[in-house]
SEDOLUM-627424 format. One record per residue (C-alpha): residue number from 1; z negated, x, y. Coordinates in nm, 3 decimals, always signed. Layout:
// residues N
  num       up     east    north
  NUM        Z        X        Y
...
// end
This chain:
// residues 297
  num       up     east    north
    1   -6.546   -1.733   +6.969
    2   -6.323   -1.618   +6.666
    3   -6.031   -1.406   +6.749
    4   -5.721   -1.377   +6.529
    5   -5.397   -1.208   +6.539
    6   -5.118   -1.485   +6.521
    7   -4.804   -1.433   +6.313
    8   -4.551   -1.706   +6.395
    9   -4.273   -1.605   +6.159
   10   -3.915   -1.704   +6.222
   11   -3.932   -2.088   +6.182
   12   -4.211   -2.144   +6.437
   13   -3.997   -1.985   +6.699
   14   -3.693   -2.190   +6.600
   15   -3.662   -2.494   +6.376
   16   -4.046   -2.563   +6.375
   17   -4.126   -2.490   +6.736
   18   -4.340   -2.803   +6.737
   19   -4.568   -2.671   +6.487
   20   -4.640   -2.362   +6.682
   21   -4.642   -2.562   +7.009
   22   -4.909   -2.805   +6.876
   23   -5.117   -2.557   +6.684
   24   -5.162   -2.320   +6.979
   25   -5.263   -2.608   +7.212
   26   -5.519   -2.713   +6.943
   27   -5.657   -2.369   +6.901
   28   -5.705   -2.331   +7.279
   29   -5.885   -2.666   +7.296
   30   -6.106   -2.579   +7.014
   31   -6.186   -2.223   +7.140
   32   -6.011   -2.033   +6.873
   33   -5.896   -1.705   +7.013
   34   -5.552   -1.558   +6.930
   35   -5.296   -1.313   +7.016
   36   -4.940   -1.310   +6.885
   37   -4.856   -0.998   +6.679
   38   -4.634   -0.760   +6.889
   39   -4.293   -0.667   +6.759
   40   -4.343   -0.877   +6.438
   41   -4.051   -0.897   +6.202
   42   -3.930   -1.149   +5.962
   43   -4.156   -1.179   +5.629
   44   -3.838   -1.129   +5.432
   45   -3.824   -1.500   +5.302
   46   -3.677   -1.559   +4.957
   47   -3.378   -1.316   +5.019
   48   -3.574   -0.983   +5.031
   49   -3.793   -1.050   +4.740
   50   -3.491   -1.151   +4.518
   51   -3.288   -0.844   +4.613
   52   -3.525   -0.566   +4.675
   53   -3.900   -0.586   +4.596
   54   -3.994   -0.272   +4.784
   55   -3.829   -0.393   +5.095
   56   -4.013   -0.734   +5.056
   57   -4.348   -0.553   +5.031
   58   -4.257   -0.322   +5.324
   59   -4.173   -0.604   +5.554
   60   -4.503   -0.773   +5.481
   61   -4.708   -0.453   +5.523
   62   -4.548   -0.378   +5.854
   63   -4.639   -0.709   +5.986
   64   -4.993   -0.646   +5.884
   65   -5.023   -0.304   +6.035
   66   -4.876   -0.439   +6.361
   67   -5.145   -0.723   +6.349
   68   -5.433   -0.495   +6.255
   69   -5.556   -0.399   +6.609
   70   -5.575   -0.761   +6.725
   71   -5.711   -0.906   +6.393
   72   -6.078   -0.907   +6.471
   73   -6.137   -1.207   +6.241
   74   -5.811   -1.191   +6.052
   75   -5.460   -1.279   +6.080
   76   -5.336   -1.641   +6.100
   77   -5.008   -1.737   +5.938
   78   -4.903   -2.099   +5.988
   79   -4.589   -2.092   +5.770
   80   -4.649   -2.138   +5.394
   81   -4.380   -1.911   +5.286
   82   -4.478   -1.637   +5.531
   83   -4.833   -1.674   +5.413
   84   -4.717   -1.639   +5.065
   85   -4.508   -1.330   +5.136
   86   -4.774   -1.157   +5.352
   87   -5.057   -1.221   +5.093
   88   -4.824   -1.097   +4.817
   89   -4.741   -0.788   +5.000
   90   -5.099   -0.704   +5.090
   91   -5.223   -0.766   +4.729
   92   -4.936   -0.554   +4.579
   93   -5.016   -0.235   +4.791
   94   -5.388   -0.287   +4.733
   95   -5.341   -0.301   +4.348
   96   -5.043   -0.068   +4.294
   97   -5.091   +0.300   +4.435
   98   -4.733   +0.392   +4.361
   99   -4.599   +0.102   +4.560
  100   -4.850   +0.180   +4.846
  101   -4.723   +0.543   +4.863
  102   -4.349   +0.435   +4.871
  103   -4.428   +0.184   +5.155
  104   -4.631   +0.449   +5.348
  105   -4.334   +0.687   +5.314
  106   -4.098   +0.418   +5.444
  107   -4.314   +0.322   +5.740
  108   -4.444   +0.669   +5.802
  109   -4.786   +0.516   +5.844
  110   -5.111   +0.512   +5.620
  111   -5.164   +0.171   +5.450
  112   -5.526   +0.107   +5.455
  113   -5.795   -0.154   +5.566
  114   -5.540   -0.436   +5.610
  115   -5.663   -0.740   +5.769
  116   -5.757   -1.068   +5.595
  117   -5.491   -1.330   +5.601
  118   -5.550   -1.695   +5.660
  119   -5.304   -1.989   +5.651
  120   -5.366   -2.189   +5.970
  121   -5.481   -2.483   +5.767
  122   -5.755   -2.270   +5.618
  123   -5.894   -2.196   +5.968
  124   -5.876   -2.546   +6.099
  125   -6.037   -2.712   +5.776
  126   -6.357   -2.525   +5.818
  127   -6.665   -2.722   +5.852
  128   -6.748   -2.584   +6.212
  129   -6.401   -2.641   +6.346
  130   -6.389   -3.011   +6.202
  131   -6.715   -3.066   +6.392
  132   -6.560   -2.944   +6.710
  133   -6.263   -3.171   +6.659
  134   -6.510   -3.465   +6.633
  135   -6.682   -3.346   +6.952
  136   -6.360   -3.319   +7.152
  137   -6.180   -3.616   +7.025
  138   -6.068   -3.877   +7.292
  139   -5.864   -4.084   +7.054
  140   -5.866   -4.176   +6.674
  141   -5.617   -4.235   +6.386
  142   -5.810   -4.545   +6.291
  143   -5.588   -4.783   +6.110
  144   -5.324   -4.530   +6.002
  145   -5.279   -4.445   +5.634
  146   -5.180   -4.087   +5.587
  147   -5.035   -3.917   +5.265
  148   -5.141   -3.547   +5.272
  149   -4.869   -3.321   +5.155
  150   -4.911   -2.942   +5.075
  151   -4.590   -2.872   +4.888
  152   -4.586   -2.628   +4.608
  153   -4.611   -2.288   +4.763
  154   -4.909   -2.325   +5.003
  155   -5.170   -2.362   +4.739
  156   -5.009   -2.163   +4.436
  157   -5.066   -1.945   +4.255
  158   -5.439   -1.990   +4.322
  159   -5.509   -1.607   +4.262
  160   -5.293   -1.539   +4.567
  161   -5.342   -1.821   +4.808
  162   -5.724   -1.881   +4.791
  163   -5.707   -2.260   +4.851
  164   -5.965   -2.500   +4.704
  165   -5.751   -2.647   +4.431
  166   -5.383   -2.573   +4.322
  167   -5.323   -2.934   +4.212
  168   -5.559   -3.130   +4.418
  169   -5.636   -2.959   +4.749
  170   -5.856   -3.159   +5.003
  171   -5.833   -2.979   +5.330
  172   -5.564   -3.193   +5.481
  173   -5.744   -3.508   +5.359
  174   -6.070   -3.383   +5.535
  175   -5.865   -3.325   +5.858
  176   -5.717   -3.676   +5.844
  177   -6.050   -3.839   +5.785
  178   -6.213   -3.635   +6.070
  179   -5.938   -3.773   +6.288
  180   -6.029   -4.125   +6.186
  181   -5.736   -4.197   +5.958
  182   -5.730   -4.294   +5.599
  183   -5.622   -4.039   +5.348
  184   -5.441   -4.233   +5.086
  185   -5.463   -4.115   +4.721
  186   -5.135   -4.009   +4.576
  187   -5.004   -3.804   +4.294
  188   -4.737   -3.587   +4.456
  189   -4.932   -3.390   +4.735
  190   -4.832   -3.055   +4.562
  191   -4.500   -3.150   +4.439
  192   -4.188   -2.928   +4.542
  193   -3.958   -3.044   +4.812
  194   -3.672   -2.827   +4.708
  195   -3.753   -2.555   +4.964
  196   -3.452   -2.353   +5.056
  197   -3.242   -2.545   +4.788
  198   -3.168   -2.787   +5.070
  199   -2.919   -2.531   +5.183
  200   -2.778   -2.410   +4.842
  201   -2.835   -2.718   +4.610
  202   -2.857   -3.003   +4.847
  203   -2.823   -3.269   +4.567
  204   -3.138   -3.118   +4.396
  205   -3.343   -3.113   +4.717
  206   -3.250   -3.468   +4.793
  207   -3.360   -3.597   +4.464
  208   -3.698   -3.427   +4.509
  209   -3.733   -3.550   +4.865
  210   -3.649   -3.913   +4.757
  211   -3.909   -3.893   +4.493
  212   -4.186   -3.776   +4.722
  213   -4.090   -4.029   +4.998
  214   -4.072   -4.328   +4.751
  215   -4.413   -4.247   +4.606
  216   -4.579   -4.216   +4.945
  217   -4.443   -4.549   +5.049
  218   -4.546   -4.695   +4.704
  219   -4.892   -4.569   +4.777
  220   -4.887   -4.759   +5.120
  221   -4.881   -4.451   +5.339
  222   -4.759   -4.506   +5.675
  223   -4.697   -4.150   +5.744
  224   -4.693   -3.797   +5.586
  225   -4.884   -3.498   +5.721
  226   -4.805   -3.124   +5.604
  227   -4.880   -2.781   +5.692
  228   -4.542   -2.625   +5.581
  229   -4.241   -2.592   +5.807
  230   -3.986   -2.599   +5.524
  231   -4.164   -2.925   +5.374
  232   -4.155   -3.100   +5.715
  233   -3.789   -3.012   +5.773
  234   -3.672   -3.133   +5.421
  235   -3.880   -3.456   +5.420
  236   -3.779   -3.538   +5.780
  237   -3.415   -3.438   +5.773
  238   -3.318   -3.563   +5.421
  239   -3.499   -3.891   +5.497
  240   -3.281   -3.923   +5.813
  241   -2.963   -3.856   +5.607
  242   -3.049   -4.062   +5.300
  243   -3.220   -4.344   +5.434
  244   -2.973   -4.611   +5.321
  245   -2.981   -4.463   +4.970
  246   -3.333   -4.469   +4.887
  247   -3.459   -4.713   +4.607
  248   -3.812   -4.794   +4.524
  249   -3.978   -4.802   +4.181
  250   -3.804   -5.130   +4.086
  251   -3.472   -5.041   +4.217
  252   -3.508   -5.247   +4.544
  253   -3.386   -5.083   +4.857
  254   -3.666   -4.917   +5.055
  255   -3.630   -5.037   +5.417
  256   -3.918   -4.834   +5.555
  257   -3.899   -4.498   +5.735
  258   -4.201   -4.289   +5.713
  259   -4.251   -4.003   +5.986
  260   -4.364   -3.669   +5.875
  261   -4.607   -3.486   +6.097
  262   -4.751   -3.137   +6.113
  263   -5.138   -3.160   +6.090
  264   -5.162   -2.995   +6.419
  265   -4.961   -3.254   +6.587
  266   -5.202   -3.532   +6.473
  267   -5.503   -3.325   +6.567
  268   -5.334   -3.272   +6.916
  269   -5.281   -3.634   +6.965
  270   -5.649   -3.716   +6.892
  271   -5.751   -3.446   +7.132
  272   -5.570   -3.610   +7.414
  273   -5.238   -3.431   +7.434
  274   -4.918   -3.627   +7.505
  275   -4.682   -3.699   +7.214
  276   -4.402   -3.518   +7.381
  277   -4.623   -3.217   +7.444
  278   -4.702   -3.178   +7.063
  279   -4.324   -3.201   +6.991
  280   -4.280   -3.535   +6.831
  281   -3.955   -3.592   +7.014
  282   -3.818   -3.317   +6.786
  283   -3.850   -3.522   +6.479
  284   -3.558   -3.699   +6.312
  285   -3.761   -3.987   +6.194
  286   -3.926   -4.149   +6.498
  287   -4.312   -4.150   +6.492
  288   -4.374   -4.426   +6.735
  289   -4.434   -4.719   +6.501
  290   -4.684   -4.524   +6.295
  291   -4.867   -4.404   +6.610
  292   -4.882   -4.773   +6.728
  293   -5.073   -4.869   +6.427
  294   -5.346   -4.628   +6.551
  295   -5.307   -4.720   +6.909
  296   -5.163   -4.385   +6.991
  297   -4.803   -4.475   +7.113
// end
């Protein structure tokens, strides 16, 4: 059984609790061992790196040092932004001796043999894990058309994130098909949702979200699945706020709401967990109509 250190980051303990809740249930069911990193700290988000690069690297490296004793098979990081920040910090100290010395001085600890880092999607999309999902599945997404949405940060830049393709990744599609659903082809799977601009420049974020949702609906998707807490929050919350303002490609009002799931929630449903247990009641856009299409309501 693989054993990982698990870094939740701030969002999975707060606004995206349903992501952590469902992911840990799925990992338990599939026999993926994990232990939460003790005394972890915030990855620094966009704030630290924009104000103080050494601080951003130090925050990332401290988490890696905290994880090291537990990370037999590596460190699992579900949040796309946390993954990006920890990967960036690791690569920086491994390639820049001066930065490594400064971080060691700040932390009063040698920085060496840092554990490998994986986004949760990279762990679940592996062939042997997909086979376990097929083995343990008690339900199916049959009849459900799903748009896989990665957002911009999870897969880029490729030299940092190590995903299969920066523009057309396939891991979420493979998971959807393993669950019995139909992964619909669509062109915006790695487009930006606005990220934290939803707080500072809400109008910009709303335009980006509207474009993504309109395209998913135009491509006949009945729901969207993502691996990023910020993407899920933006697509779910903005859709709730702007539903009556949406216009389709021809200018006609779009009357269809489209739920936005974490991939771990869909896996959890297929493995037999109750919809409330995987956190669907926390969503702004109700999921029940989409689930009814697959007989999962």
